PQR file of N, CA, C, O and H, with PARSE charges and radii, in Angstrom:
ATOM      1  N   MET A   1       0.821  -1.182   0.000 -0.4000 1.5000
ATOM      2  CA  MET A   1       0.000   0.000   0.000 -0.0000 2.0000
ATOM      3  C   MET A   1       0.877   1.262   0.000  0.5500 1.7000
ATOM      4  O   MET A   1       0.631   2.183  -0.779 -0.5500 1.4000
ATOM      5  N   TRP A   2       1.892   1.308   0.865 -0.4000 1.5000
ATOM      6  CA  TRP A   2       2.764   2.481   0.919 -0.0000 2.0000
ATOM      7  C   TRP A   2       3.575   2.630  -0.359  0.5500 1.7000
ATOM      8  O   TRP A   2       3.790   3.740  -0.844 -0.5500 1.4000
ATOM      9  H   TRP A   2       2.091   0.560   1.498  0.4000 1.0000
ATOM     10  N   TRP A   3       4.027   1.488  -0.904 -0.4000 1.5000
ATOM     11  CA  TRP A   3       4.792   1.553  -2.158 -0.0000 2.0000
ATOM     12  C   TRP A   3       3.907   2.064  -3.289  0.5500 1.7000
ATOM     13  O   TRP A   3       4.357   2.838  -4.133 -0.5500 1.4000
ATOM     14  H   TRP A   3       3.853   0.586  -0.509  0.4000 1.0000
ATOM     15  N   GLY A   4       2.667   1.636  -3.303 -0.4000 1.5000
ATOM     16  CA  GLY A   4       1.743   2.102  -4.332 -0.0000 2.0000
ATOM     17  C   GLY A   4       1.496   3.594  -4.245  0.5500 1.7000
ATOM     18  O   GLY A   4       1.453   4.285  -5.263 -0.5500 1.4000
ATOM     19  H   GLY A   4       2.302   1.007  -2.617  0.4000 1.0000
ATOM     20  N   ALA A   5       1.332   4.092  -3.021 -0.4000 1.5000
ATOM     21  CA  ALA A   5       1.146   5.528  -2.833 -0.0000 2.0000
ATOM     22  C   ALA A   5       2.392   6.298  -3.263  0.5500 1.7000
ATOM     23  O   ALA A   5       2.293   7.351  -3.894 -0.5500 1.4000
ATOM     24  H   ALA A   5       1.366   3.530  -2.194  0.4000 1.0000
ATOM     25  N   ALA A   6       3.558   5.770  -2.921 -0.4000 1.5000
ATOM     26  CA  ALA A   6       4.812   6.428  -3.303 -0.0000 2.0000
ATOM     27  C   ALA A   6       4.951   6.477  -4.819  0.5500 1.7000
ATOM     28  O   ALA A   6       5.331   7.506  -5.377 -0.5500 1.4000
ATOM     29  H   ALA A   6       3.639   4.914  -2.409  0.4000 1.0000
ATOM     30  N   VAL A   7       4.649   5.386  -5.474 -0.4000 1.5000
ATOM     31  CA  VAL A   7       4.775   5.338  -6.936 -0.0000 2.0000
ATOM     32  C   VAL A   7       3.784   6.294  -7.595  0.5500 1.7000
ATOM     33  O   VAL A   7       4.136   6.988  -8.548 -0.5500 1.4000
ATOM     34  H   VAL A   7       4.340   4.550  -5.021  0.4000 1.0000
ATOM     35  N   LEU A   8       2.564   6.334  -7.101 -0.4000 1.5000
ATOM     36  CA  LEU A   8       1.569   7.244  -7.685 -0.0000 2.0000
ATOM     37  C   LEU A   8       1.958   8.710  -7.510  0.5500 1.7000
ATOM     38  O   LEU A   8       1.794   9.513  -8.428 -0.5500 1.4000
ATOM     39  H   LEU A   8       2.278   5.770  -6.327  0.4000 1.0000
ATOM     40  N   VAL A   9       2.472   9.056  -6.332 -0.4000 1.5000
ATOM     41  CA  VAL A   9       2.878  10.442  -6.100 -0.0000 2.0000
ATOM     42  C   VAL A   9       4.069  10.797  -6.979  0.5500 1.7000
ATOM     43  O   VAL A   9       4.126  11.899  -7.524 -0.5500 1.4000
ATOM     44  H   VAL A   9       2.605   8.404  -5.586  0.4000 1.0000
ATOM     45  N   LEU A  10       5.027   9.874  -7.125 -0.4000 1.5000
ATOM     46  CA  LEU A  10       6.186  10.145  -7.969 -0.0000 2.0000
ATOM     47  C   LEU A  10       5.793  10.279  -9.439  0.5500 1.7000
ATOM     48  O   LEU A  10       6.299  11.156 -10.139 -0.5500 1.4000
ATOM     49  H   LEU A  10       4.981   8.979  -6.682  0.4000 1.0000
ATOM     50  N   ILE A  11       4.904   9.421  -9.902 -0.4000 1.5000
ATOM     51  CA  ILE A  11       4.439   9.519 -11.294 -0.0000 2.0000
ATOM     52  C   ILE A  11       3.714  10.845 -11.520  0.5500 1.7000
ATOM     53  O   ILE A  11       3.908  11.498 -12.545 -0.5500 1.4000
ATOM     54  H   ILE A  11       4.493   8.709  -9.333  0.4000 1.0000
ATOM     55  N   ALA A  12       2.883  11.238 -10.561 -0.4000 1.5000
ATOM     56  CA  ALA A  12       2.180  12.512 -10.690 -0.0000 2.0000
ATOM     57  C   ALA A  12       3.164  13.675 -10.685  0.5500 1.7000
ATOM     58  O   ALA A  12       2.988  14.641 -11.427 -0.5500 1.4000
ATOM     59  H   ALA A  12       2.725  10.707  -9.728  0.4000 1.0000
ATOM     60  N   GLY A  13       4.188  13.589  -9.859 -0.4000 1.5000
ATOM     61  CA  GLY A  13       5.193  14.645  -9.812 -0.0000 2.0000
ATOM     62  C   GLY A  13       5.968  14.766 -11.106  0.5500 1.7000
ATOM     63  O   GLY A  13       6.184  15.871 -11.603 -0.5500 1.4000
ATOM     64  H   GLY A  13       4.330  12.804  -9.255  0.4000 1.0000
ATOM     65  N   TYR A  14       6.389  13.635 -11.656 -0.4000 1.5000
ATOM     66  CA  TYR A  14       7.127  13.677 -12.922 -0.0000 2.0000
ATOM     67  C   TYR A  14       6.223  14.092 -14.076  0.5500 1.7000
ATOM     68  O   TYR A  14       6.675  14.774 -14.996 -0.5500 1.4000
ATOM     69  H   TYR A  14       6.213  12.737 -11.252  0.4000 1.0000
ATOM     70  N   ALA A  15       4.960  13.696 -14.044 -0.4000 1.5000
ATOM     71  CA  ALA A  15       4.031  14.111 -15.103 -0.0000 2.0000
ATOM     72  C   ALA A  15       3.833  15.624 -15.076  0.5500 1.7000
ATOM     73  O   ALA A  15       3.812  16.274 -16.121 -0.5500 1.4000
ATOM     74  H   ALA A  15       4.593  13.142 -13.297  0.4000 1.0000
ATOM     75  N   ASP A  16       3.688  16.176 -13.881 -0.4000 1.5000
ATOM     76  CA  ASP A  16       3.537  17.626 -13.771 -0.0000 2.0000
ATOM     77  C   ASP A  16       4.824  18.340 -14.168  0.5500 1.7000
ATOM     78  O   ASP A  16       4.775  19.408 -14.779 -0.5500 1.4000
ATOM     79  H   ASP A  16       3.705  15.648 -13.032  0.4000 1.0000
ATOM     80  N   LEU A  17       5.963  17.768 -13.832 -0.4000 1.5000
ATOM     81  CA  LEU A  17       7.246  18.348 -14.215 -0.0000 2.0000
ATOM     82  C   LEU A  17       7.404  18.360 -15.737  0.5500 1.7000
ATOM     83  O   LEU A  17       7.942  19.314 -16.300 -0.5500 1.4000
ATOM     84  H   LEU A  17       6.003  16.901 -13.336  0.4000 1.0000
ATOM     85  N   ALA A  18       6.940  17.309 -16.394 -0.4000 1.5000
ATOM     86  CA  ALA A  18       7.028  17.242 -17.854 -0.0000 2.0000
ATOM     87  C   ALA A  18       6.143  18.302 -18.514  0.5500 1.7000
ATOM     88  O   ALA A  18       6.442  18.779 -19.609 -0.5500 1.4000
ATOM     89  H   ALA A  18       6.503  16.534 -15.936  0.4000 1.0000
ATOM     90  N   ARG A  19       5.050  18.663 -17.834 -0.4000 1.5000
ATOM     91  CA  ARG A  19       4.173  19.701 -18.375 -0.0000 2.0000
ATOM     92  C   ARG A  19       4.661  21.099 -18.052  0.5500 1.7000
ATOM     93  O   ARG A  19       4.065  22.078 -18.499 -0.5500 1.4000
ATOM     94  H   ARG A  19       4.807  18.275 -16.945  0.4000 1.0000
ATOM     95  N   GLY A  20       5.743  21.211 -17.279 -0.4000 1.5000
ATOM     96  CA  GLY A  20       6.285  22.520 -16.958 -0.0000 2.0000
ATOM     97  C   GLY A  20       5.873  23.036 -15.600  0.5500 1.7000
ATOM     98  O   GLY A  20       6.016  24.225 -15.313 -0.5500 1.4000
ATOM     99  H   GLY A  20       6.227  20.415 -16.916  0.4000 1.0000
ATOM    100  N   GLY A  21       5.361  22.147 -14.757 -0.4000 1.5000
ATOM    101  CA  GLY A  21       4.950  22.578 -13.423 -0.0000 2.0000
ATOM    102  C   GLY A  21       6.146  22.989 -12.588  0.5500 1.7000
ATOM    103  O   GLY A  21       7.153  22.284 -12.534 -0.5500 1.4000
ATOM    104  H   GLY A  21       5.245  21.182 -14.990  0.4000 1.0000
ATOM    105  N   GLU A  22       6.026  24.131 -11.940 -0.4000 1.5000
ATOM    106  CA  GLU A  22       7.137  24.634 -11.127 -0.0000 2.0000
ATOM    107  C   GLU A  22       6.792  24.701  -9.647  0.5500 1.7000
ATOM    108  O   GLU A  22       7.654  25.030  -8.832 -0.5500 1.4000
ATOM    109  H   GLU A  22       5.208  24.704 -11.984  0.4000 1.0000
ATOM    110  N   THR A  23       5.559  24.398  -9.284 -0.4000 1.5000
ATOM    111  CA  THR A  23       5.168  24.463  -7.878 -0.0000 2.0000
ATOM    112  C   THR A  23       4.760  23.103  -7.342  0.5500 1.7000
ATOM    113  O   THR A  23       5.289  22.642  -6.331 -0.5500 1.4000
ATOM    114  H   THR A  23       4.858  24.131  -9.946  0.4000 1.0000
ATOM    115  N   ILE A  24       3.830  22.470  -8.013 -0.4000 1.5000
ATOM    116  CA  ILE A  24       3.299  21.201  -7.525 -0.0000 2.0000
ATOM    117  C   ILE A  24       4.296  20.062  -7.731  0.5500 1.7000
ATOM    118  O   ILE A  24       4.427  19.198  -6.864 -0.5500 1.4000
ATOM    119  H   ILE A  24       3.400  22.845  -8.835  0.4000 1.0000
ATOM    120  N   ALA A  25       4.990  20.048  -8.849 -0.4000 1.5000
ATOM    121  CA  ALA A  25       5.926  18.956  -9.156 -0.0000 2.0000
ATOM    122  C   ALA A  25       7.007  18.794  -8.093  0.5500 1.7000
ATOM    123  O   ALA A  25       7.208  17.678  -7.614 -0.5500 1.4000
ATOM    124  H   ALA A  25       4.883  20.750  -9.553  0.4000 1.0000
ATOM    125  N   PRO A  26       7.707  19.847  -7.706 -0.5600 1.5000
ATOM    126  CA  PRO A  26       8.725  19.665  -6.663  0.2800 2.0000
ATOM    127  C   PRO A  26       8.137  19.206  -5.335  0.5500 1.7000
ATOM    128  O   PRO A  26       8.750  18.407  -4.628 -0.5500 1.4000
ATOM    129  N   LEU A  27       6.957  19.704  -4.993 -0.4000 1.5000
ATOM    130  CA  LEU A  27       6.327  19.285  -3.742 -0.0000 2.0000
ATOM    131  C   LEU A  27       5.983  17.800  -3.765  0.5500 1.7000
ATOM    132  O   LEU A  27       6.202  17.090  -2.784 -0.5500 1.4000
ATOM    133  H   LEU A  27       6.459  20.353  -5.568  0.4000 1.0000
ATOM    134  N   LEU A  28       5.445  17.337  -4.887 -0.4000 1.5000
ATOM    135  CA  LEU A  28       5.107  15.921  -5.000 -0.0000 2.0000
ATOM    136  C   LEU A  28       6.356  15.041  -4.980  0.5500 1.7000
ATOM    137  O   LEU A  28       6.365  13.986  -4.346 -0.5500 1.4000
ATOM    138  H   LEU A  28       5.267  17.914  -5.685  0.4000 1.0000
ATOM    139  N   LEU A  29       7.402  15.474  -5.668 -0.4000 1.5000
ATOM    140  CA  LEU A  29       8.624  14.670  -5.710 -0.0000 2.0000
ATOM    141  C   LEU A  29       9.310  14.623  -4.345  0.5500 1.7000
ATOM    142  O   LEU A  29       9.809  13.572  -3.943 -0.5500 1.4000
ATOM    143  H   LEU A  29       7.394  16.332  -6.182  0.4000 1.0000
ATOM    144  N   VAL A  30       9.341  15.729  -3.640 -0.4000 1.5000
ATOM    145  CA  VAL A  30       9.931  15.734  -2.295 -0.0000 2.0000
ATOM    146  C   VAL A  30       9.098  14.877  -1.353  0.5500 1.7000
ATOM    147  O   VAL A  30       9.648  14.120  -0.553 -0.5500 1.4000
ATOM    148  H   VAL A  30       8.936  16.583  -3.967  0.4000 1.0000
ATOM    149  N   ALA A  31       7.788  14.988  -1.439 -0.4000 1.5000
ATOM    150  CA  ALA A  31       6.927  14.159  -0.596 -0.0000 2.0000
ATOM    151  C   ALA A  31       7.117  12.679  -0.910  0.5500 1.7000
ATOM    152  O   ALA A  31       7.127  11.841  -0.008 -0.5500 1.4000
ATOM    153  H   ALA A  31       7.341  15.603  -2.089  0.4000 1.0000
ATOM    154  N   GLY A  32       7.266  12.364  -2.190 -0.4000 1.5000
ATOM    155  CA  GLY A  32       7.446  10.965  -2.571 -0.0000 2.0000
ATOM    156  C   GLY A  32       8.774  10.412  -2.117  0.5500 1.7000
ATOM    157  O   GLY A  32       8.828   9.343  -1.510 -0.5500 1.4000
ATOM    158  H   GLY A  32       7.258  13.045  -2.923  0.4000 1.0000
ATOM    159  N   TYR A  33       9.855  11.132  -2.404 -0.4000 1.5000
ATOM    160  CA  TYR A  33      11.189  10.616  -2.115 -0.0000 2.0000
ATOM    161  C   TYR A  33      11.591  10.761  -0.651  0.5500 1.7000
ATOM    162  O   TYR A  33      12.316   9.912  -0.133 -0.5500 1.4000
ATOM    163  H   TYR A  33       9.811  12.000  -2.897  0.4000 1.0000
ATOM    164  N   CYS A  34      11.142  11.804   0.021 -0.4000 1.5000
ATOM    165  CA  CYS A  34      11.595  12.062   1.396 -0.0000 2.0000
ATOM    166  C   CYS A  34      10.624  11.579   2.464  0.5500 1.7000
ATOM    167  O   CYS A  34      10.997  11.446   3.629 -0.5500 1.4000
ATOM    168  H   CYS A  34      10.553  12.493  -0.400  0.4000 1.0000
ATOM    169  N   VAL A  35       9.384  11.316   2.075 -0.4000 1.5000
ATOM    170  CA  VAL A  35       8.396  10.874   3.061 -0.0000 2.0000
ATOM    171  C   VAL A  35       7.888   9.473   2.751  0.5500 1.7000
ATOM    172  O   VAL A  35       8.007   8.572   3.581 -0.5500 1.4000
ATOM    173  H   VAL A  35       9.081  11.424   1.128  0.4000 1.0000
ATOM    174  N   LEU A  36       7.324   9.283   1.568 -0.4000 1.5000
ATOM    175  CA  LEU A  36       6.632   8.033   1.287 -0.0000 2.0000
ATOM    176  C   LEU A  36       7.573   6.848   1.047  0.5500 1.7000
ATOM    177  O   LEU A  36       7.297   5.746   1.520 -0.5500 1.4000
ATOM    178  H   LEU A  36       7.227  10.014   0.894  0.4000 1.0000
ATOM    179  N   VAL A  37       8.659   7.050   0.334 -0.4000 1.5000
ATOM    180  CA  VAL A  37       9.585   5.936   0.092 -0.0000 2.0000
ATOM    181  C   VAL A  37      10.240   5.467   1.395  0.5500 1.7000
ATOM    182  O   VAL A  37      10.268   4.262   1.645 -0.5500 1.4000
ATOM    183  H   VAL A  37       8.884   7.945  -0.050  0.4000 1.0000
ATOM    184  N   PRO A  38      10.770   6.369   2.240 -0.5600 1.5000
ATOM    185  CA  PRO A  38      11.299   5.889   3.521  0.2800 2.0000
ATOM    186  C   PRO A  38      10.240   5.240   4.391  0.5500 1.7000
ATOM    187  O   PRO A  38      10.517   4.254   5.075 -0.5500 1.4000
ATOM    188  N   LEU A  39       9.033   5.781   4.373 -0.4000 1.5000
ATOM    189  CA  LEU A  39       7.946   5.186   5.140 -0.0000 2.0000
ATOM    190  C   LEU A  39       7.625   3.785   4.637  0.5500 1.7000
ATOM    191  O   LEU A  39       7.393   2.872   5.430 -0.5500 1.4000
ATOM    192  H   LEU A  39       8.808   6.582   3.818  0.4000 1.0000
ATOM    193  N   ALA A  40       7.611   3.618   3.321 -0.4000 1.5000
ATOM    194  CA  ALA A  40       7.367   2.296   2.746 -0.0000 2.0000
ATOM    195  C   ALA A  40       8.482   1.310   3.105  0.5500 1.7000
ATOM    196  O   ALA A  40       8.214   0.135   3.352 -0.5500 1.4000
ATOM    197  H   ALA A  40       7.799   4.359   2.677  0.4000 1.0000
ATOM    198  N   ILE A  41       9.722   1.783   3.134 -0.4000 1.5000
ATOM    199  CA  ILE A  41      10.838   0.906   3.512 -0.0000 2.0000
ATOM    200  C   ILE A  41      10.701   0.499   4.971  0.5500 1.7000
ATOM    201  O   ILE A  41      10.886  -0.671   5.307 -0.5500 1.4000
ATOM    202  H   ILE A  41       9.939   2.738   2.934  0.4000 1.0000
ATOM    203  N   LEU A  42      10.379   1.445   5.837 -0.4000 1.5000
ATOM    204  CA  LEU A  42      10.268   1.140   7.263 -0.0000 2.0000
ATOM    205  C   LEU A  42       9.084   0.236   7.577  0.5500 1.7000
ATOM    206  O   LEU A  42       9.149  -0.578   8.499 -0.5500 1.4000
ATOM    207  H   LEU A  42      10.229   2.395   5.564  0.4000 1.0000
ATOM    208  N   LYS A  43       8.010   0.372   6.822 -0.4000 1.5000
ATOM    209  CA  LYS A  43       6.800  -0.426   7.076 -0.0000 2.0000
ATOM    210  C   LYS A  43       6.876  -1.827   6.477  0.5500 1.7000
ATOM    211  O   LYS A  43       6.068  -2.686   6.831 -0.5500 1.4000
ATOM    212  H   LYS A  43       7.957   1.033   6.074  0.4000 1.0000
ATOM    213  N   SER A  44       7.822  -2.076   5.583 -0.4000 1.5000
ATOM    214  CA  SER A  44       7.871  -3.408   4.959 -0.0000 2.0000
ATOM    215  C   SER A  44       8.800  -4.341   5.683  0.5500 1.7000
ATOM    216  O   SER A  44       8.950  -5.496   5.283 -0.5500 1.4000
ATOM    217  H   SER A  44       8.479  -1.378   5.295  0.4000 1.0000
TER
END
């Protein structure tokens, strides 16, 4: 479940970055890499 959430947030972040997003994309990528991925590692 945590890995799925991390992957979805990262995909959304990269998709927004590809469209030229300068606000939401960095927030999603930081949340994915700094919060959700470590949380998924700790919970598994």
